[in-house]
C-alpha positions, 0 to 999 in steps of 0.5 A: 211557122213564124209563130212557132219560132217566136214561141221557141225563142221565148221558151229558150229565153225563159229557160236561160233566165231560169238557169241564170237565177238558179246559178246565182242561188247555187253560187251563193250556196257554195260560198255560204258553205265555204264560209261556214267551214272556214269559220269552224276551222278558224275557231278551232285553230284559234282555241287550240293554238292559243292553248298551245301558246299558253302552255309553252309559256306556262300560262293557264289554258282555255280548253285543253290541258298541257298534257293533252297538248304535249301529246298532240304536238310532240308525240307521234300523234302529231303525224295523225293530226297532220295527215288525217285531213288529207286522208279524209278529203280523198275518202270524201271525194271518192264516197260522196256519191254514196252519201245523202246530201245531209251526210255529205254536209256533216262530213264537210263540216267535220273535215273543216273542224279536223283541218282547224286542229291540223293548222292550229299550231300557226297561232303558237308560231306566228303573231296574231297581227300577221295571221290577220293581215295574211288572211285579209290579203288572201281574202282579197286575192281569192275574191278577185280570182274567183270573180275572174273565174266566174266572169271570164269568157275564156275556157280555162278547163285545160288548166286542170291537169297541170294544176292537179299535177302541181298539187301532187308535186307540192304534197310530195315535196312537203312530205319529203321536207318534213325530214330534210328541213330545207329552207330552200325547198320550203321557200320554193314550195311556198312560192309555187304553192301560192301560184298553183292555188291562185290558178285553182281558185279561178279554175274551180270557180269556172268549173262550179259554174259550168257544172251547174249549167250542165246539170240544170240544162239536163234536168239533173237537179237531184245532184245540185246539192252535193255539187254545191258541197263539193264546190265549196270544199274545193274553194275552201281548200284553195283559200286555205292552202293559199293562206298557208303558203302566203303565211310563210312569206308574210307571217311574223314569228313569235 
């Protein structure tokens, strides 16, 4: 009986060790996917935004003609560019279980490109230095919050419902303010948005960790690839939204 107990404990220890190794690899994959998506978003936003800034000054553009840029940012097309990422992310979340892992990865990267187009205007409105400084501050805050979410022993799963309700409220308030153009509402939305997505960064990191542990313990390894993609998407959105809200406070306009 004692020999059986020794073997059982040794087996459990080996299984736990295997999960720990797999978890580190899983988290590295999540952060790698997120980083690639952020790079795609940044490159497209920079190129299109720089062209928009040049066109406004009557200078030569790199990629897009002034006529195309005018259509994209001054006609009703701008609303399609603005809201298309929101529609894609909801459709992606609803349909990922029916996709292959490769298809899901391609859709994620396509979404990142579309998001880059959607936020490209910031390079025509804010100075490059203030954008870089805001990105640096966001990266530090994101890294600290994500590390805390990963290492904390506190269960923060209860934050989820409250934070998601907050996101819905932010979306509604932002859409309404497109027509109201209230600076007070914009300030409030930006301040609350920073806090909400700071909380979501920690919450989503812990959720990714717990999801992996649960799937690995139950032998559901076939879902881990798509779980990494969804985790990367969630953290990507947390980072990008926190950056955009912080830019409202830290960005210096051209």
